[in-house]
C-alpha positions in Angstrom: 0.0 0.0 0.0 1.5 3.3 -1.1 1.0 6.2 1.3 1.8 9.7 0.1 3.1 11.5 3.2 1.5 14.9 2.2 -1.9 13.2 2.0 -1.4 11.3 5.3 -0.4 14.5 7.0 -3.8 16.0 6.3 -5.4 13.6 8.9 -2.7 13.1 11.5 0.5 14.9 12.5 3.4 12.7 11.7 7.0 12.7 13.0 9.3 15.0 11.0 11.8 12.2 10.6 10.3 9.7 8.1 12.4 6.9 9.7 10.7 7.4 13.0 7.3 7.1 11.3 8.2 4.0 9.4 10.0 2.3 12.3 6.9 2.9 14.4 4.6 1.4 11.8 7.0 -1.6 11.3 7.0 -2.3 15.0 3.2 -2.2 15.0 3.0 -4.8 12.2 3.1 -2.7 9.0 6.4 -3.5 7.5 8.1 -0.9 5.3 8.9 -2.1 1.8 10.5 1.1 0.4 10.5 4.9 0.4 10.0 6.7 -2.9 10.9 10.3 -3.4 8.6 11.4 -6.3 7.8 14.7 -7.9 4.6 14.5 -6.0 6.4 14.2 -2.7 7.6 11.3 -0.4 5.7 8.1 -0.6 6.1 5.2 1.8 5.2 1.7 0.6 4.0 -0.7 3.3 3.5 -4.4 3.4 0.1 -4.9 4.9 -1.3 -8.0 6.5 -4.2 -9.5 4.6 -6.6 -9.5 7.5 -6.2 -5.8 8.1 -8.8 -4.6 5.5 -9.1 -1.3 7.5 -5.5 -0.4 6.6 -5.9 -0.4 2.9 -6.6 3.3 3.0 -4.9 6.6 3.9 -7.4 7.1 6.7 -6.7 3.5 8.1 -3.0 4.2 8.3 -3.7 7.6 9.8 -5.6 5.8 12.6 -2.6 3.6 13.2 -0.2 6.5 13.3 -2.5 8.3 15.8 -2.5 5.3 18.1 1.2 4.6 17.9 2.4 8.2 18.4 -0.6 9.5 20.5 -1.5 12.3 18.1 -5.0 13.4 17.4 -6.8 12.2 14.3 -8.7 14.6 11.9 -11.6 12.9 10.1 -12.5 14.0 6.5 -15.7 15.9 6.0 -18.7 14.0 4.7 -22.3 14.7 3.5 -24.8 14.9 6.4 -27.8 16.4 4.7 -29.3 13.5 2.8 -31.4 10.7 4.3 -31.2 7.0 3.4 -34.3 5.5 1.7 -35.4 2.0 0.5 -36.2 3.0 -3.0 -34.6 5.3 -5.6 -36.9 7.3 -7.9 -37.1 5.9 -11.4 -34.8 3.0 -10.5 -35.6 -0.5 -9.1 -32.7 -2.5 -7.6 -32.8 -6.2 -6.7 -29.8 -7.7 -5.0 -29.0 -11.3 -4.0 -28.6 -11.1 -0.2 -26.5 -14.3 -0.3 -23.7 -12.3 -1.9 -24.4 -8.7 -1.1 -24.0 -7.5 2.5 -24.8 -3.9 1.7 -25.2 -1.6 -1.3 -25.9 2.1 -1.5 -26.7 4.1 -4.6 -27.5 7.7 -5.4 -28.3 9.5 -8.6 -26.2 12.7 -9.4 -27.6 15.0 -12.1 -26.0 17.5 -14.4 -22.5 16.3 -13.8 -19.6 18.4 -15.3 -17.1 16.1 -17.0 -13.6 17.7 -17.0 -10.0 17.1 -16.2 -9.3 16.7 -12.5 -7.7 19.6 -10.6 -4.0 19.3 -9.7 -4.6 18.4 -6.1 -6.7 15.3 -7.2 -4.4 14.3 -10.1 -1.3 14.6 -8.0 -2.6 12.4 -5.2 -3.7 9.7 -7.6 -0.4 9.9 -9.5 1.6 9.6 -6.2 -0.3 6.5 -5.4 0.1 5.1 -8.9 -3.3 5.5 -10.5 -3.5 7.4 -13.8 -6.0 10.2 -13.8 -8.9 9.9 -16.3 -11.6 12.5 -15.6 -12.9 14.2 -12.5 -15.9 12.0 -11.9 -14.0 8.7 -12.2 -10.9 10.1 -10.4 -13.0 11.1 -7.5 -14.3 7.5 -7.0 -10.6 6.3 -6.9 -9.7 9.2 -4.6 -12.4 8.2 -2.1 -11.4 4.5 -2.3 -7.8 5.3 -1.5 -8.8 7.7 1.3 -11.5 5.6 3.0 -10.9 2.1 1.8 -14.4 1.8 0.2 -14.4 1.0 -3.5 -17.1 2.6 -5.5 -18.3 2.8 -9.1 -20.0 5.4 -11.3 -22.3 4.4 -14.2 -23.8 6.6 -16.9 -27.4 6.7 -15.6 -29.0 7.5 -18.9 -27.5 4.3 -20.5 -28.8 2.0 -17.8 -32.4 2.8 -18.7 -34.4 1.0 -15.9 -34.0 -1.7 -13.3 -30.7 -2.9 -11.9 -29.9 -6.4 -10.6 -27.0 -7.7 -8.6 -27.0 -11.4 -9.5 -25.0 -14.4 -10.4 -24.0 -14.4 -14.0 -25.2 -17.0 -16.5 -22.5 -19.2 -17.8 -21.1 -17.8 -21.0 -22.3 -14.2 -20.6 -19.8 -11.7 -21.7 -18.7 -8.2 -20.7 -16.4 -5.8 -22.5 -14.5 -3.7 -20.0 -13.5 -0.1 -20.4 -10.0 -1.5 -21.3 -11.6 -3.3 -24.3 -11.0 -6.7 -22.6 -13.7 -9.3 -23.2 -14.5 -11.5 -20.2 -16.5 -14.7 -20.5 -18.3 -15.1 -17.2 -19.1 -18.3 -15.2 -22.0 -19.1 -13.1 -19.9 -18.3 -10.0 -19.4 -14.6 -10.9 -21.4 -11.8 -9.3 -22.4 -9.0 -11.7 -24.5 -5.9 -11.9 -26.9 -5.9 -14.8 -30.0 -4.2 -16.3 -32.7 -6.1 -18.1 -30.4 -6.7 -21.1 -26.7 -6.2 -20.4 -23.9 -6.6 -17.8 -23.1 -3.3 -16.2 -20.0 -4.5 -14.2 -18.3 -7.5 -12.6 -19.2 -6.8 -9.0 -16.3 -5.5 -6.9 -13.8 -5.7 -9.8 -14.4 -3.8 -13.1 -17.1 -2.0 -15.1 -18.4 -2.3 -18.6 -17.2 0.0 -21.4 -20.8 0.5 -22.5 -21.9 2.1 -19.3 -18.7 3.9 -18.3 -18.4 7.7 -17.9 -17.6 9.6 -21.1 -17.3 13.3 -22.0 -21.0 13.1 -23.0 -22.3 11.8 -19.6 -24.8 14.1 -18.0 -26.2 12.0 -15.1 -24.6 9.3 -13.1 -25.5 6.5 -10.7 -22.9 6.2 -7.9 -22.7 2.9 -6.1 -20.7 1.6 -3.1 -21.1 -2.0 -1.8 -19.9 -4.7 0.5 -19.9 -8.2 -0.9 -19.4 -11.8 0.3 -15.6 -11.7 0.1 -14.9 -15.3 -1.0 -17.0 -15.0 -4.1 -15.2 -11.8 -5.1 -11.8 -13.4 -4.5 -12.7 -16.3 -6.8 -13.8 -14.0 -9.5 -10.8 -11.6 -9.5 -8.3 -14.5 -9.6 -10.3 -16.5 -12.1 -10.4 -13.6 -14.6 -7.1 -11.9 -13.5 -8.9 -8.8 -12.4 -6.5 -7.7 -9.7 -7.7 -4.1 -9.6 -7.4 -1.8 -6.6 -11.1 -2.2 -6.0 -10.9 -6.0 -6.3 -8.0 -6.2 -3.9 -10.0 -4.4 -1.3 -13.2 -6.3 -1.9 -11.5 -9.6 -1.4 -10.8 -8.5 2.2 -13.3 -8.5 5.0 -14.7 -5.0 4.4 -16.8 -3.3 7.0 -20.4 -2.8 5.7 -20.6 0.5 7.5 -17.8 1.8 5.4 -20.2 1.8 2.4 -22.0 4.8 3.8 -18.9 6.6 4.9 -17.4 6.3 1.4 -20.5 7.4 -0.5 -21.1 10.4 1.8 -17.5 11.4 1.4 -17.9 11.4 -2.4 -21.1 13.4 -2.1 -19.4 16.0 0.0 -16.5 16.4 -2.4 -18.6 16.5 -5.6 -20.8 19.1 -4.1 -17.9 21.1 -2.8 -16.2 21.1 -6.2 -19.5 22.0 -8.0 -19.4 19.0 -10.3 -23.0 17.8 -9.9 -26.4 18.0 -8.2 -28.0 15.4 -6.0 -30.9 13.7 -7.8 -32.6 12.3 -4.7 -31.9 10.6 -1.4 -29.5 7.7 -0.7 -30.8 4.3 -1.6 -29.7 1.7 1.0 -30.0 -2.1 0.7 -28.7 -3.5 4.0 -30.5 -6.8 4.7 -28.6 -7.9 7.8 -27.0 -5.0 9.7 -23.9 -6.0 11.7 -24.1 -6.0 15.4 -21.3 -4.9 17.8 -19.0 -7.6 19.2 -18.6 -7.4 23.0 -15.4 -9.1 24.3 -14.6 -9.7 27.9 -10.9 -9.3 28.6 -9.3 -10.3 32.0 -6.2 -8.4 33.1 -4.5 -11.5 34.4 -5.1 -13.1 30.9 -3.3 -10.2 29.3 -0.3 -10.8 31.5 -0.3 -14.6 31.1 -0.5 -14.4 27.3 2.0 -11.6 27.1 4.5 -13.3 29.3 5.0 -10.2 31.5 2.8 -7.8 33.5 1.3 -4.8 31.7 -0.2 -2.1 33.8 -4.0 -2.0 33.7 -4.1 1.7 32.8 -1.7 1.1 29.9 -3.9 -1.7 28.5 -7.1 0.5 28.7 -5.2 3.5 27.2 -4.0 1.4 24.2 -7.4 0.0 23.5 -9.0 3.5 23.6 -6.3 4.9 21.3 -7.3 2.1 18.9 -10.9 3.4 19.1 -12.1 0.4 21.2 -15.1 1.2 23.4 -14.6 0.3 27.0 -18.2 -0.4 28.2 -17.4 -2.1 31.5 -14.3 -1.9 33.7 -13.9 -3.8 37.0 -10.7 -4.5 39.0 -10.4 -7.9 37.2 -11.7 -7.3 33.7 -12.9 -5.0 31.0 -15.7 -5.2 28.4 -14.5 -4.1 25.0 -16.4 -3.3 21.8 -14.0 -3.1 18.8 -14.9 -0.5 16.1 -16.8 -2.0 13.2 -13.9 -1.4 10.7 -11.7 -3.8 12.8 -13.2 -6.9 11.1 -10.1 -8.9 12.1 -10.8 -8.7 15.8 -12.9 -11.7 17.0 -11.5 -12.8 20.3 -9.7 -11.9 23.6 -6.5 -13.1 22.0 -6.8 -10.5 19.3 -7.2 -7.8 21.9 -4.0 -8.9 23.7 -2.2 -8.8 20.3 -3.4 -5.3 19.8 -2.1 -4.2 23.2 1.2 -5.9 22.6 1.9 -4.5 19.2 1.3 -0.9 20.4 3.2 -1.4 23.7 5.9 -3.0 21.7 6.9 -6.6 21.2 10.5 -5.6 22.2 9.1 -5.1 25.7 8.6 -8.8 26.1 11.4 -9.9 28.5 14.0 -12.3 27.2 14.0 -14.9 29.9 16.1 -18.0 30.0 14.2 -21.3 30.0 13.8 -22.6 33.6 13.2 -26.1 32.4 15.1 -28.5 30.2 14.7 -28.0 26.5 12.2 -30.7 25.4 13.6 -33.3 23.0 13.2 -32.5 19.4 10.9 -35.5 18.7 8.9 -35.7 15.5 5.3 -37.0 15.9 5.1 -40.7 15.1 2.8 -40.3 12.1 5.2 -37.8 10.5 8.1 -40.2 11.0 6.0 -43.0 9.5 5.1 -41.0 6.4 8.6 -39.8 6.0 9.9 -43.4 6.1 7.3 -44.4 3.5 8.4 -41.6 1.2 12.0 -42.6 1.6 11.3 -46.2 0.8 9.4 -45.2 -2.4 12.2 -42.8 -3.4 14.7 -45.6 -2.9 12.7 -47.7 -5.3 13.1 -45.1 -8.0 9.8 -43.2 -7.6 9.5 -39.4 -7.7 7.3 -37.5 -5.2 4.3 -35.4 -6.2 2.8 -32.8 -3.8 -0.6 -31.6 -4.8 -3.7 -30.0 -3.2 -6.3 -32.6 -2.2 -9.1 -31.4 -4.5 -10.4 -32.8 -7.8 -11.8 -31.2 -10.9 -15.3 -32.1 -12.3 -13.6 -34.0 -15.1 -12.1 -36.5 -12.6 -15.4 -37.0 -10.7 -16.0 -40.6 -12.1 -12.4 -41.4 -11.3 -12.7 -40.0 -7.8 -15.8 -42.0 -6.9 -15.3 -45.3 -8.7 -12.1 -46.2 -6.9 -13.1 -45.2 -3.4 -13.8 -47.8 -0.7 -15.7 -45.0 1.1 -19.2 -43.5 0.8 -19.7 -40.0 -0.5 -17.3 -37.2 -1.5 -16.8 -34.0 0.5 -18.1 -31.1 -1.7 -16.0 -28.0 -1.5 -17.8 -24.9 -0.4 -16.4 -21.4 -1.4 -14.4 -23.0 -4.3 -11.3 -21.0 -5.1 -11.7 -22.0 -8.8 -14.4 -23.7 -11.0 -11.8 -26.5 -11.5 -12.3 -27.5 -7.9 -15.4 -29.4 -6.9 -14.8 -32.0 -4.3 -12.1 -33.4 -2.0 -10.3 -36.4 -3.4 -11.5 -39.8 -2.3 -8.4 -41.6 -3.7 -4.9 -40.6 -4.9 -5.3 -41.4 -8.6 -6.7 -38.0 -9.7 -3.7 -36.2 -8.1 -1.2 -38.4 -10.1 -2.8 -38.5 -13.6 -1.8 -35.0 -14.8 1.8 -35.1 -13.3 2.3 -38.4 -15.0 1.2 -37.0 -18.3 3.6 -34.0 -17.8 6.6 -36.3 -17.1 5.7 -38.4 -20.1 5.6 -35.3 -22.3 8.9 -34.1 -20.9 10.9 -37.3 -20.7 8.9 -39.8 -22.8 10.4 -43.0 -21.5 9.2 -43.7 -18.0 7.1 -42.1 -15.3 7.3 -43.4 -11.7 5.4 -41.2 -9.3 4.0 -41.3 -5.8 2.2 -39.1 -3.4 1.6 -39.5 0.3 -1.3 -37.5 1.6 -4.9 -37.6 2.8 -8.1 -38.8 1.2 -11.6 -37.7 2.3 -15.1 -39.0 2.5 -18.5 -38.0 4.0 -21.2 -40.1 5.6 -24.3 -38.1 6.6 -22.9 -35.1 8.5 -19.7 -36.8 9.4 -16.4 -36.0 7.6 -13.5 -38.5 7.7 -10.0 -38.3 6.5 -7.5 -41.2 5.9 -3.8 -41.4 5.1 -2.8 -43.0 1.9 0.1 -43.5 -0.5 -0.7 -43.4 -4.2 1.8 -45.0 -6.7 1.6 -44.7 -10.5 4.1 -46.4 -12.8 4.3 -46.2 -16.6 6.9 -47.2 -19.2 7.0 -46.5 -22.9 7.7 -50.1 -23.8 4.8 -51.3 -21.7 4.4 -52.4 -18.1 3.6 -55.8 -16.8 1.6 -56.7 -13.7 4.5 -58.9 -12.5 6.9 -56.0 -12.7 4.7 -53.6 -10.8 3.9 -56.3 -8.3 7.6 -56.7 -7.8 7.9 -53.0 -6.8 5.0 -53.4 -4.3 6.6 -56.5 -2.8 9.9 -54.6 -2.4 8.0 -51.8 -0.7 6.4 -54.2 1.8 9.6 -56.2 2.3 11.5 -53.0 3.3 8.7 -52.3 5.7 9.3 -55.8 7.2 5.8 -56.9 6.3 5.3 -60.5 5.2 2.3 -62.5 4.2 0.8 -59.8 1.9 -1.7 -61.3 -0.4 -3.1 -60.0 -3.8 -6.6 -60.9 -4.9 -8.6 -60.0 -7.9 -11.3 -57.4 -7.4 -13.8 -55.5 -9.5 -13.5 -51.9 -10.7 -15.0 -50.1 -13.7 -12.1 -47.7 -14.1 -9.1 -50.0 -13.8 -8.3 -53.1 -15.8 -6.6 -56.1 -14.0 -7.9 -54.7 -10.7 -6.6 -56.2 -7.5 -6.8 -55.7 -3.8 -4.0 -56.0 -1.3 -4.7 -58.0 1.9 -2.9 -58.3 5.2 -4.3 -60.5 7.9 -7.7 -60.4 6.0 -7.7 -56.5 6.1 -7.7 -54.5 2.9 -4.6 -52.4 3.0 -4.6 -51.3 -0.6 -6.0 -51.5 -4.1 -4.6 -51.3 -7.6 -4.8 -52.0 -11.3 -4.0 -50.8 -14.7 -5.2 -47.3 -15.7 -4.7 -46.6 -19.4 -1.4 -48.4 -19.6 0.0 -47.3 -16.3 -0.2 -49.3 -13.1 -1.7 -47.7 -10.0 -1.8 -48.8 -6.4 -3.1 -47.0 -3.3 -1.9 -48.1 0.1 -4.0 -47.3 3.1 -1.4 -46.2 5.6 -3.7 -46.1 8.6 -4.5 -49.8 8.1 -0.9 -50.7 7.3 1.5 -48.9 9.5 0.4 -50.4 12.8 1.5 -53.8 11.4 5.1 -52.9 10.5 8.6 -52.1 11.8 9.7 -49.2 9.6 13.3 -49.1 8.4 14.7 -45.7 7.7 16.4 -45.2 4.3 19.4 -42.9 3.8 19.0 -41.1 0.5 21.9 -38.7 0.4 25.2 -40.6 0.8 28.5 -38.7 0.6 30.2 -41.2 -1.8 29.0 -42.4 -5.2 27.7 -46.0 -5.5 29.0 -48.7 -7.8 26.0 -50.2 -9.7 25.6 -53.5 -11.5 22.7 -55.6 -12.8 22.3 -59.2 -11.6 19.9 -61.7 -13.2 18.5 -64.6 -11.2 16.1 -67.4 -12.1 13.3 -67.4 -9.5 10.8 -70.3 -9.6 7.2 -69.8 -8.9 6.4 -69.7 -5.2 9.3 -67.4 -4.3 8.5 -63.7 -4.1 10.7 -61.2 -5.8 10.4 -59.0 -2.7 11.8 -61.8 -0.6 14.8 -62.1 -3.0 15.4 -58.4 -2.8 15.3 -58.5 1.0 17.9 -61.3 1.0 20.2 -59.4 -1.3 19.8 -56.3 0.9 20.7 -58.2 4.0 23.6 -60.1 2.6 26.1 -57.2 3.0 26.2 -53.8 4.6 27.6 -52.5 1.4 24.3 -53.1 -0.5 22.6 -49.7 -0.3 19.8 -50.2 -2.9 18.1 -53.0 -4.8 15.7 -52.3 -7.7 13.8 -54.7 -9.9 14.7 -53.7 -13.5 13.2 -56.4 -15.7 11.5 -59.7 -15.9 11.3 -62.4 -18.6 9.6 -65.7 -17.8 11.3 -66.7 -14.5 14.4 -64.5 -15.0 14.5 -61.4 -12.9 17.1 -58.7 -13.4 17.9 -56.6 -10.3 19.9 -53.4 -10.3 22.2 -53.4 -7.2 23.9 -50.4 -5.7 27.0 -50.9 -3.6 28.0 -48.1 -1.3 30.0 -47.2 1.8 29.1 -44.2 4.0 32.7 -43.1 4.5 34.6 -44.0 1.3 34.5 -45.0 -2.3 34.5 -48.8 -2.8 37.2 -50.7 -4.6 36.5 -53.4 -7.1 37.7 -56.1 -4.6 35.2 -54.9 -2.0 32.4 -55.0 -4.5 33.4 -58.5 -5.6 33.3 -59.6 -1.9 29.8 -58.2 -1.5 28.7 -59.9 -4.7 30.0 -63.2 -3.4 28.1 -62.6 -0.1 24.9 -62.2 -2.2 25.5 -65.4 -4.1 26.1 -67.4 -0.8 23.0 -65.9 0.9 20.7 -66.7 -2.0 22.0 -70.2 -2.3 21.8 -71.0 1.4 18.4 -69.4 2.1 16.4 -69.8 -1.2 18.5 -72.3 -3.2 18.9 -69.7 -6.0 21.9 -69.2 -8.2 23.0 -66.2 -10.3 22.9 -66.4 -14.1 26.3 -66.6 -15.7 
């Protein structure tokens, strides 16, 4: 947020030294990004927290400066003459209260369209907005000053009723920048009986914009359901100054403050005449939050004692109302524009940031430092990942949502009941939580095939979700997807799975045929009669999903070292394995035959011949050929003695 110092100084007296000002703001949570010295004066650029919607304005920062430096605040003048009404003459408005918290409109007649005066142009330019004309510039000015976005339409072009509604899929709008936007059925719009007037909270239509020929305008200011606006502006790349503010949790009372400020300025400049009273659609007025805050809680959460008078003084400087004050506690009502304050913890944070986080004493721990122990489930998942990486797979990390096109894939593979539908979808490509891991692996697999073309070996460890009645459940799972250009076989993929279970020290895993509409050659993985996984062929790639919650209680996990210091020596070894002997068991025997065997991977199969790729490695040195030969002999002896197997010549 760019703050022109000359503009800020109109509302609050600031320190002469800019560094004192910016240091104070930084310590209070508004980090300085940079200071620009422009031809319009000094401008400070602040990094604001997303939950502080009230600070996305000059007045909001002025309030912060006033609280930090204990200086009085001057409020800008606003219109006080006109009343609010429920209907505007000659215009009917219908708004969807599911998406519109509040909207105010007023008609202004006989407007004078001209270039903006220097004071207005300079302040917009200092912020970074290019001046257009006085009527439009004034909407931007009030938005920057108060934080309330607003929009002006050419009233004579609207020609009748106005609706704030959800767009129909495929409707289009041409913006004043000549950009065509194809709308979805998740976009909120303003429209008349025929055309789209604007994308709510983001950008207006060229057809209804202010021109040199405009005589009468409709001015609107609104507060919307923020999640809907956020989805729209990111979906259509409409990151306008208005959109950025509307995606925050704006105060509905700010709507009236902004529109009355505009009316005062346009009247003061002589640019138009009021065409009636203020129309106000406000279906569910907000109520004040009352929070009880105990003094001993302030001290406990802060870690040191803060004088009661100081706490009360700070809250009052932040425009909090103290409506009850006893020796033990206070009753606090935050101002409506502080939409981020919901709890007593928030109030303690406010006290601390103004008192100063640097005042928190730096005490030495009186107890022993607790051991740095990772939760068991994280250790388990990390070990599973390491094993799969050691078997040659690459990890995928994705968000646990699925697009509508994967809905059949999502539901057909699941052993659960119903999907969890995503509310407040961040994108139309997101519809439900994944019920299995395959949808999250399909596109990454296609990408690796396009990039490399020979082989794709992917896995992801994460959560899958389901819903039964009103109950939501999540499960841990590992998804594995394996594709090779020359074709994959069930036996080769099964060898990988056997190796996985062997390294986990799990024996007696069984594979049984199952039924699945999506997969060919479908199978289920059983351990002690429990289903611990499923799998099959998906369009030429083999997929398996391991249910970690069912599996991990039955294993002793071995950690895998993935980043040795010295390079391995690698060779391929072919062994004839008769039916009845599992490839995974052979791999385990090879691995346990010598401490120098760091990795064993099944590379190929032909009839009963299995080719394994073996890596020899020492943690402290590079191996010699004699040391590798000795390890190879150990493998041969181990296989002969334990499984009666011999190496191919």
